[in-house]
C-alpha positions in Angstrom: 13.4 -15.3 -9.1 16.2 -12.9 -8.3 18.3 -13.2 -5.3 19.1 -10.3 -3.1 21.5 -10.2 -0.2 21.1 -7.7 2.6 22.8 -6.9 5.9 20.8 -6.1 8.9 21.6 -4.5 12.2 21.5 -7.2 15.0 18.6 -5.5 16.7 16.6 -5.6 13.4 17.3 -9.3 12.9 16.3 -10.0 16.5 13.1 -8.1 15.9 12.4 -10.0 12.8 12.9 -13.3 14.6 10.5 -12.4 17.3 7.8 -11.1 14.8 8.2 -14.4 12.9 7.4 -16.4 16.1 4.5 -14.2 17.0 3.0 -14.1 13.7 4.0 -17.7 12.7 6.2 -17.0 9.7 8.1 -20.0 8.7 11.2 -18.2 7.1 12.9 -14.9 7.1 12.5 -14.7 3.2 8.7 -15.1 3.5 8.6 -12.5 6.3 10.8 -9.9 4.2 8.8 -10.7 1.1 5.4 -9.7 2.6 7.1 -6.8 4.3 8.2 -5.4 0.9 4.9 -6.3 -0.7 3.2 -4.3 2.0 5.7 -1.4 1.6 5.0 -1.3 -2.2 1.3 -1.4 -1.7 1.5 1.4 0.7 3.6 3.7 -1.6 1.1 3.1 -4.3 -1.8 4.1 -2.0 0.2 7.2 -0.9 0.8 8.2 -4.8 -2.8 7.7 -5.3 -3.8 9.8 -2.4 -1.5 12.6 -3.6 -3.0 12.4 -7.3 -6.6 12.5 -5.9 -5.7 15.5 -3.6 -4.2 17.3 -6.6 -7.5 17.1 -8.3 -9.1 19.2 -5.7 -10.5 22.2 -7.2 -9.5 21.2 -10.6 -12.9 21.5 -12.2 -14.5 25.0 -12.6 -17.9 23.6 -13.3 -20.8 23.1 -11.0 -20.9 19.7 -9.4 -24.2 18.1 -8.4 -24.7 15.6 -5.6 -25.5 13.0 -8.2 -22.1 13.8 -10.0 -20.4 13.4 -6.6 -22.0 10.1 -5.9 -21.0 8.7 -9.3 -17.4 9.9 -8.7 -17.2 8.4 -5.4 -18.6 5.0 -6.8 -16.0 5.2 -9.5 -13.1 5.8 -7.2 -14.4 3.0 -4.8 -14.2 0.7 -7.7 -10.8 1.7 -8.7 -9.6 1.4 -5.2 -11.0 -2.1 -4.9 -9.4 -3.4 -8.2 -6.0 -1.9 -7.5 -5.8 -2.7 -3.7 -8.1 -5.5 -3.6 
């Protein structure tokens, strides 16, 4: 595991302490790790949304309702695998 040192504004540090108590985190490290994991997950979701949005209008062929249903099911499976 890599050690990273950061400096925080006193107000942010105080907010972290309050959130830790409220949400029962035992250490600042645990709190910050989870915050970083959440941010990385949110960024992945944002990238995926942009990718899906870029596909809009990509296909010039006719799409049936059955095709759309299959595509939605496939995307739902991919979302579930990726983001659990």
